[in-house]
C-alpha positions in Angstrom: 3.1 -5.8 -23.6 2.9 -4.4 -20.3 3.1 -0.9 -19.8 2.4 -0.4 -16.0 4.2 -2.5 -12.6 2.2 -2.6 -9.4 3.9 -2.4 -6.5 1.6 -3.4 -3.3 2.4 -2.4 0.3 0.7 -2.5 3.5 -1.7 0.0 4.8 -0.4 2.0 7.8 -1.2 -0.1 11.2 -1.0 3.6 13.8 -1.0 6.8 13.0 1.8 9.3 13.0 2.5 12.5 15.0 2.8 15.5 13.9 2.5 18.7 14.6 -0.9 20.4 15.9 -2.7 16.4 14.7 -4.6 15.9 18.2 -7.3 13.0 17.0 -6.0 9.4 16.1 -7.7 10.0 12.4 -6.2 12.8 12.2 -3.3 10.7 12.3 -3.8 7.9 11.0 -4.1 10.0 7.3 -1.0 11.9 8.2 1.1 7.9 8.5 -0.7 6.9 5.2 -0.3 11.0 3.4 3.2 10.1 4.5 3.5 6.5 3.1 1.9 7.9 -0.2 4.1 10.2 -0.3 7.2 8.8 0.0 6.6 6.1 -2.9 5.3 8.9 -5.3 8.2 10.3 -5.1 9.7 7.4 -7.2 7.3 7.3 -9.1 4.1 5.2 -8.0 0.5 6.4 -8.4 -1.7 5.6 -5.7 -4.5 3.1 -7.0 -6.3 2.1 -4.5 -6.7 0.2 -1.4 -7.7 -3.1 -0.3 -8.9 -5.8 2.5 -7.4 -9.3 1.4 -8.3 -12.5 3.8 -5.3 -14.4 4.2 -4.9 -17.6 6.0 -2.9 -17.8 9.0 -1.5 -21.2 11.2 -2.6 -20.9 14.6 -0.8 -23.2 16.9 0.8 -26.2 15.3 -2.2 -27.2 13.5 -4.9 -24.7 13.5 -5.6 -21.9 10.9 -7.4 -18.6 10.5 -8.7 -16.2 8.2 -7.3 -12.5 9.1 -7.8 -9.4 7.0 -5.2 -7.0 5.7 -5.8 -4.0 4.3 -3.3 -2.5 1.4 -2.6 -0.2 -0.3 -1.9 -0.5 -4.7 -0.1 1.9 -6.1 1.1 1.7 -10.6 4.0 3.5 -12.2 4.2 3.2 -15.9 6.9 0.6 -17.6 9.2 1.6 -20.7 8.4 -0.1 -23.6 11.0 -0.8 -26.1 10.3 0.4 -29.5 8.5 -1.5 -32.0 11.8 -2.5 -34.4 11.6 -2.4 -38.8 
């Protein structure tokens, strides 16, 4: 019985301009807040941020490991009532 569904999205790669935001850290926090509030309107609850490795191709035969930052959200799933 699953009680939640999960959504994983890439963390913002750069900041978003806003009124009174002068430093890169302020702009990045603004971008993060905008993304989190957008998902919260759809019922998603922020859980955590992770940085995970991913093996990607470079050229024709080489592979390299890169790291991606992602944000994890969850929201409740309606569980059907058990019958008699």
